[in-house]
C-alpha positions in Angstrom: -46.8 -61.1 92.4 -48.8 -58.4 90.8 -50.4 -58.8 87.4 -47.9 -56.5 85.7 -44.9 -58.5 87.0 -46.6 -61.9 86.1 -46.9 -60.6 82.5 -43.2 -60.0 82.4 -42.6 -63.7 82.9 -42.4 -65.4 79.4 -44.1 -68.8 79.4 -42.5 -71.7 77.6 -44.3 -74.8 78.7 -42.4 -77.1 76.4 -40.0 -80.0 76.4 -36.7 -78.9 74.9 -33.5 -81.0 74.2 -30.5 -80.0 76.2 -27.2 -81.8 75.9 -28.2 -85.5 75.8 -31.5 -85.2 77.7 -34.8 -83.4 77.6 -36.1 -80.7 80.0 -39.7 -79.5 80.5 -39.6 -75.8 81.4 -42.5 -73.5 82.5 -40.7 -70.3 81.6 -37.9 -68.8 79.5 -35.0 -67.6 81.6 -34.5 -64.0 80.7 -33.6 -60.8 82.7 -36.8 -60.3 84.6 -37.0 -64.0 85.6 -33.4 -63.8 86.7 -34.1 -60.8 88.9 -37.1 -62.6 90.5 -35.0 -65.7 91.2 -32.3 -63.6 92.7 -34.9 -61.9 94.9 -35.8 -65.3 96.3 -32.3 -66.9 96.5 -30.0 -64.1 97.5 -32.4 -61.6 99.1 -34.1 -64.4 100.9 -37.6 -63.4 99.9 -39.1 -66.9 100.4 -42.7 -65.5 100.2 -42.1 -64.9 96.4 -40.9 -68.5 95.8 -44.3 -70.2 95.2 -45.6 -67.7 92.7 -43.7 -69.1 89.8 -45.2 -72.5 90.0 -48.7 -71.4 91.2 -50.4 -71.3 87.8 -49.1 -74.8 87.0 -49.2 -76.6 90.3 -52.1 -79.0 89.3 -50.2 -79.9 86.1 -47.0 -80.6 88.0 -48.8 -82.6 90.6 -50.1 -84.9 87.8 -46.5 -85.3 86.4 -45.2 -86.2 89.9 -48.0 -88.8 90.7 -46.5 -92.1 91.7 -43.0 -90.8 91.0 -40.1 -90.0 93.3 -39.1 -86.3 93.3 -35.5 -85.5 93.5 -33.9 -82.0 93.8 -30.7 -80.8 92.1 -28.3 -80.1 95.0 -26.9 -76.9 96.4 -23.8 -77.0 98.5 -24.4 -77.4 102.3 -22.4 -74.2 102.8 -24.7 -72.2 100.5 -27.8 -73.7 102.1 -26.5 -72.8 105.5 -25.6 -69.2 104.5 -29.1 -68.7 103.0 -30.9 -70.4 105.9 -33.2 -72.3 103.5 -33.2 -74.4 100.4 -34.6 -72.4 97.5 -35.7 -75.4 95.5 -37.8 -76.7 98.4 -39.4 -73.2 98.6 -40.1 -73.0 94.9 -41.7 -76.5 94.8 -43.3 -76.5 98.3 -46.9 -76.3 96.9 -46.4 -79.7 95.3 -47.0 -81.2 98.7 -44.8 -84.2 98.1 -41.6 -85.6 99.6 -38.6 -84.1 97.9 -35.4 -86.2 98.1 -31.8 -84.9 98.3 -29.7 -87.9 97.6 -26.7 -85.8 96.5 -23.7 -84.1 98.0 -22.2 -81.0 96.3 -19.0 -79.2 96.8 -19.1 -75.5 97.4 -18.8 -74.3 93.7 -20.9 -71.6 92.2 -21.7 -72.5 88.6 -22.8 -69.0 87.5 -19.2 -67.7 88.3 -17.6 -70.4 86.1 -16.7 -70.6 82.5 -18.6 -73.0 80.2 -15.6 -75.4 80.2 -15.5 -75.3 84.0 -19.3 -75.8 84.2 -19.0 -78.9 82.1 -16.9 -80.4 84.9 -19.5 -80.0 87.6 -19.7 -83.8 87.7 -16.4 -83.7 89.6 -18.1 -81.8 92.4 -21.2 -83.9 92.8 -21.7 -87.3 94.5 -24.7 -89.6 94.8 -24.5 -90.0 98.6 -27.7 -92.0 99.1 -28.3 -94.2 96.0 -30.7 -96.4 98.1 -33.2 -93.5 98.0 -33.7 -93.9 94.2 -33.2 -97.6 93.4 -35.6 -98.9 90.8 -37.7 -95.7 91.0 -39.3 -93.5 88.3 -37.8 -90.1 89.1 -38.7 -86.4 88.5 -35.6 -84.3 88.8 -36.5 -80.7 89.7 -34.3 -77.5 89.4 -35.0 -73.8 89.3 -33.1 -72.9 86.1 -31.4 -74.9 83.4 -28.5 -72.6 82.3 -26.0 -74.8 80.6 -27.5 -78.1 81.6 -24.3 -79.5 83.1 -25.5 -79.8 86.7 -28.7 -81.6 85.6 -26.7 -83.9 83.3 -24.3 -84.7 86.2 -27.3 -85.6 88.4 -28.9 -87.7 85.6 -25.6 -89.6 85.0 -25.2 -90.3 88.7 -28.8 -91.6 89.1 -29.3 -93.4 85.8 -27.7 -96.7 86.8 -29.9 -96.9 89.9 -33.3 -95.7 88.6 -36.0 -96.9 86.2 -36.5 -93.5 84.5 -35.7 -89.8 84.9 -37.7 -86.8 83.7 -36.5 -83.3 84.2 -38.6 -80.3 85.1 -37.3 -76.8 85.7 -39.0 -73.4 86.3 -37.0 -71.7 83.6 -34.7 -72.6 80.7 -31.9 -70.5 79.2 -33.2 -69.3 75.9 -29.9 -70.3 74.2 -31.2 -73.9 74.2 -34.2 -72.7 72.1 -32.0 -71.5 69.2 -31.8 -74.1 66.5 -34.3 -76.4 68.2 -37.8 -76.6 66.9 -40.4 -76.7 69.6 -42.2 -80.0 69.9 -45.4 -80.7 71.7 -44.4 -82.2 75.0 -45.7 -85.5 76.3 -46.9 -83.2 79.0 -49.4 -80.6 78.1 -50.4 -77.7 80.3 -51.7 -75.2 77.7 
């Protein structure tokens, strides 16, 4: 990514409350970030995937030390049609094992209403709970839009795990309105 394009990304680097959990986000999710994510996911430009995390990779490695990393799921159908898993590409530089203990029906959240999105839990299952039993988890996603997919994952994993922290590349700026920023327990400034 060129310097001009990198300057278009708006850093956040904060922990923000979303629904009934907290999310650490590296960037604000706005139109330029959305275009870049689309370039990776739908135009299959996997060479672009690592550039979002690149400035923060050492920081994220520290967060993930001695933790179990779990990915928010995509449907098998979507993964097969793309030919790759975008989250694995975005976070590949971490160099850690990334677990996929979930199964997701083929539903596209971005095409659903807010009410329909809130029911994503009906389309997710924890298929392999043994992967996360009594572990401290880091749940990774690319974007936190409404937070309902992440919440569904947390709710499914909570009874089996010791703790769950959520990290995303970008956060929908709607979650910032009315919330005062607070210094994160993580600091990468």
